[in-house]
N, C-alpha and C positions, 0 to 999 in steps of 0.2 A: 706650728701650733697656729698660726694663723684661716691659712685656710683648711687644716678639718675640723673646723668648727665654722667653716663659715656653712653650709650646706641647715645648719642647723639651727644658726639666727639666720639665713631667708626663709624655714618652717614657719619662725616667727609672724611675719609677715605674713605667709598664706596664712594663717590659724587668727590675721588680727583682721585682714580682708571675708575669706569663708563667715566670724564672727559679725562682721555689721551686712551683707548684705541676708544672712540670715533675718535680722532684726529688722529691715529696708525689708524682706520680702513677707513678712505679715502683713501689710500693708500694697504696697507695690505687685502685683504682677506683673511679670517682661520685664523689660526695659534691663535686663541684666550686661548687657555691653553702656550705655547710659552709666549705671551704679558701676564698674569699673574706671571707666573714665572717671569718673569722679575721684574714687579714691587714690588714683594714682596722680592725679592735678595735691591733691592733699595729701597727699607724702612726697614731691616735691613744687612743694609750694606756689603750686599754681592756681589760677583762677580759669575758669568756667562759663561760661556763654550757652544757651541751652534753648533751643529754637524748634517749633514747632509750630502748633493753631491748638487753640482755646481748646480745655476739657480731655487731654491725653496725659494730667496729671506731672506736668512740669514744677510750677510750682510745690506741690504733693509732696514730692520727686528728694526737692533739695532739703525740705523745709523733712524727712526722716531721717534722710541722712545726716541732719546738724540733731535732730536724735541721737542718735548715735554717738555722742560725743562728750563727753562729760567738758562743756570749754559754751565760754558764750557766743549767745546766738545773737540776731539782731534783725527781722525785718521794714524794710527801707521800697515804701511804693513810692514808683515813677509816677508824679506828675506834670504834667505843662508849665506849673506853678510852682514847682518845687525852686530852692534856689540851694547854691555848693552850704552856706551857711546851717539848710536845718542837714544836713548831710557833717560834713565835717566838724562843726560845735562853734563856737560864739568865744569872744572879749565879753568879760561881763563887769561894769566897775561894780564894785563891792563897799558900798557908803561906810560899810566900820572901818575897816585896811583903808578906802581908799585909796585905791592900787586896785587897776585891770587883772582877772583872773578867768580863767582858763573852762570852759565849761566845753565838754564832747559833746561828740554828735553819733547819734547811733553808728557809722562807721566805727569807730572804738569796740570791737568785740572782737571774737576768735571765727563765728564761721556766720558771714551778711552774706543775704538770701537780699537783692534788690530786682522785685519783680515788677515786667517790662519795662526797661532800662530805656530802652527806645520810646520812648514819652515824655524825660524828659528835657528842656531845649539842652544847648549846646552847651553853657559857660556851666552847669549845673553835671554834664560829663564829663568836659573838664577839671571838674574839681576833684575825680579821680583817678587821675593817669597820678598824679605823683603817692601816693597810698598805693596802689598797688603795683608800681613800679618798685618800689623804694618800702613798702612797707612802715610811710612815717606820712607827718601832718608839723603844716610849715602855717604859719600864719602870728602875723605881729613881726617876725625874725626870730621865733620862735622855733623849736619841732617836738615834738612829740611821736612817741616810736611806738609800733602799734606792737599788742602779746604773740607772740609765737605759742600756736599757730593762727594762720590771718587767711582768709577764704573770701573770695569773693564768688561767688553761684548767685549770676542776670540770665533769667526772663528777658523772652521777646518773640514777642507772631510776627512770625513776612509775610503775614496772608494784609494783613492790618495795613494802610496806608497813610489817613487820617490822623491828626490831632500826634503826627508818631515825628521821629527822629534822627536820621543818620548815621548813625553810630558813624564814626570816625575814625580813618584808616592805625591813627595815634594809639585810637585806643581798643580794636578789634586787633592791634597787633600784643597787646599786653594779657589777651585772652589768650593763653596754654590750650584752649583745646576749643571749640562751636559744636557744640554736640546738636545735630539731627534725628530730633525725633517724631518717629510717621503712626501713623497709626496701629492702632491693636487690631494682627490677627484675629483669623475667628473662634481657638481655640483660648486662645487669651482673650479677646472680650466675652468668649462665654464666663472665660473662670472670674472675670469681675466680677458678670454678675450673680456668678452664684455664692460667692466672700461675702458678698452684700446683700444680698438678700435679705438677712434678717437684720441688716445694722446701718439703715440709713441717715444715721450722722455720723457713723468710722467712729463706733467708739473703738474699735482694734484701736488707731492710734496711740489710742494709754496704753497698750500693752509693749509699745517698744520702748527699748529702757539703752543706753547711755551702755558703750560697752568696748568704746575705748579713749586714756587717759592724754593729755597735751604731751606728757612723759614718752606716752607710746612714740605716739607717732612723730617724735624729736629723734626715740632712739629709732625707731628704723629709718627715718629720712640718712642716719646713720648708715647703715647699713648700706639703702640700695644705692647710696655715693662708690659703695665698693664692687656691686657686680660688673661679671669682668662681660667686657664687649670687645673685640677683635681689631685692628685697625683696618680689617679689609671690612668690618659692617661700617665704621666709620668715615669710609671711604664711600663705600656705599649710600649711605644715608647724605654727606658730601653732595655727592655726584647728582641725586634727586633735584633735592634743593638746586645745586646750581644750576640743572636744566630748563625749572624754571625759569629762568634770567636769562634766560638766552630762547627762550619759544615762542613762536611770532605770535601761536594762538596767541596769548599773555599779554596783556599791557605791562602789570603790576609782576615783576617775581615774589620771595620772599624775602627775607636777608638773616641771619647770621643768629639773629636769636631765635628765628626761626628751625633750621641746624640745631643745636643745642637744647631746642623743647622735644624735640623728636630724639636726643641719645639718650636725652632725664627720661622721660616716660616710656620711649622700649626700655630703658632699666627698669622701670617701676613696675610698669606691664609683668617682667619677666620675674621678680622680686614675689609677686603675691600668687601666681603660679605658682613660687615653691622653687624656681629657677637661682644659682647667683648665676646665668651666664648669661645674656639676649642673645637670640635669634634671630632671625630672620625674618620672621614671621612678627615676632613682637614689633619689629620697626613699619611692616604694611601693617598690620592693624594701629598703628597710633596717627601714620602718615598721614591720612585725608582730614584727621581729626585741626592737627595742626597744622595743617594746611589748606586749606578748606576758607576760612578767612580771613587769609593771608596772601592771597592772591584775585589776582582783578583779569579778570575776562579781558580782550580786543575790544572792540566794537563792531568787528565783523564779524566775531564769535556767537557776542548776546544778542547780535542781529536773527543768527542763525538758530534760536532759539538753546544750546547748549549750557553746562554748568560746570561750576568750578568743580564739582566729581570726575566728571570727568574728561578733563583734561587733566586731575592727579592721577588716573588710574590709564591714562594713557602714555604720561611721562615714562608711571611707575613700570609699566611692560616693556619700554624700550631700555629699560638698566639693567643691565645683567645681574642676578643673583651671585654674590658671593657663595661658593660649594664651603 
């Protein structure tokens, strides 16, 4: 009985994805792949790092994703003088009760947008380690759990280096995806101009409505767990990730956390397309976004001007695709 109803239940996820795409599409032109990857991360309890030059709607896309959810939203602008307590919260002494109470910071929300995450120093970035991985904040020996769903959407500009701090590898590894956004095509640029020709102040943003509840996200996540992935595809994932650790072009390969991330995100990708089974295309689609911030090129390759995306493509091309 369970097997016969599974395709219908997966249709629920596809319908949810279509509703979110439609609402975001009222404002954002293009970026379909970015929106799908953000949806996948939301449904698999993952976090997303969005990277691109200024002015290509990184922050706006994240804000529109938040507007489609009937859940809490907080935005934190990272700056060089930001302290960990500005994010996590502080212990405050109450004169009336003569005891300390915890005053939660802005990270205590459902969807947290961190703008320009690489502008804060290492001490502040490290404050996110626990909350991103364990979904809790510990202070003065006490632990406060986050409410579900909980997702961090962070943006960074890879071009500007002055006044920025490189994210540590441990923090990068906590992001499910690093999505690199490029300039729009000529057709998309024209569509942007037409859309905002008589809307200088982007009033269309007010038309974006919440279409997804936290309960629906929990329900969809439970369905995604049951999406079928064959043993041959698990072996395919393992071989690709294992190759990153035995490749002379790479100084650092991917960890088992990367393998699990590919498996989970490929199942979600299949579900938002209305399928209850994973295909090799689903794996290849998410693989680059999962690995591109988890591997480090060898010094020789960096000097040659190679990119992590090229290294990932070469590895995937050498691994036989399951039939």
